[in-house]
N, C-alpha and C positions, 0 to 999 in steps of 0.2 A: 451502471451507476449505483452507488451505494448512498443511502440517505439514513441519517441517524438523528433522532430527537434526544438531545441531552438536556433534560430539565428545561424544555421550552426553547432551546437554541437548536434550530434545524441546521445540520451540517451535511453537505453532499459532496461527493467526489467520484471520480471514475478510476477504477483500477484497470490499467492497460493489460496486465497479465495476472491471472489468478488461477491456480491449479494444484494438482497433486502429482508428484513424481511417482515413478514405478515403485520406489521404496515405501510409498505411503505418506511421505512428508509433504505437507502443504507449503506452497511458496507463493510469493507475491512480487510483482515487479512493475517497473515503469519504463517506457521508451522515451528517450530524449533525442532530439535532432539538433544538437548544438555543437559548437566548436570547443566549448569548455564544459567541464563537469563540476557541478556544485554538490559535493558529497553530503554536506549537512542538510541542504534543502531537500534532496531526494530521499535521504534517510528518514526525515520527518514525514515527508509525503507518504511513503509506502507504509510506515509504521502507523500513521493515523488511519489509513485505509484498512489495514489489518485489524486495528482496534475496532473500527466501526463494523467490519464484517463479523467479528466475534460477538459484538453486542446484538447484531441482528439475529443470530442463532439460525434455526431452521426456517428459512423464508424463501419465497419466490423472488429471484433476482433475474431480470431479463428473461422471464418465462421458465427458468430452471430452479430446482430446489438447491439452496445453498446450505450445506451443513458444515460451516466453517469452524474448525476447532482452533485455528491460529497458525500462522505461517511459522515454519522453522527456518526458512531461508528467505532472504530479502535481496532483490537485485535491481540494478539499473542497466538497461540495454541502451548504450549511447551510440548513435550513428552520427558521425561527423560529416556533414554535407560537403565541407571543403575538401576533405581527403578521401571520403568514401570508406573510411575505416569504421568497423563495429567493435566496440569494447564492451565487455560484460564486467560490471562491478558488483562484488558481493558487499552488501550493506549490513550494518549492525542492527540488532534488535534493541529497541528502547524499552525501558520499564514502563508498565502501565501508569505508575504514579507520576512519571515525568509527563506522559501524555495528558493525564488528568489535570496536572498543574497548568499545562499550556491551555487546555480548554477552560479552566477556571479563570485564567488571566484574560482570555478572549471574551468571556462572559462579562 
């Protein structure tokens, strides 16, 4: 669970998958158990979680030290309950200014 205080607005979310590849690149992803895939929704979701993790810096998260520099790769792992198929979607990185604009609108 990631929590971030943005000028008095507390925002929390859970990253399903957050880690570092053998190459040293950090990645973040989300699991979905749905028949359809909403790319825009999941792209915003994982980018917001990456943004919050970067703002946390070196902190204890779930009992572990998090030294998150920022994901280079963003994914959605979609499991279709109807067909049993697993698809992996690579998602785009959003600019911080877009994320900050969204947060300002929410405020």
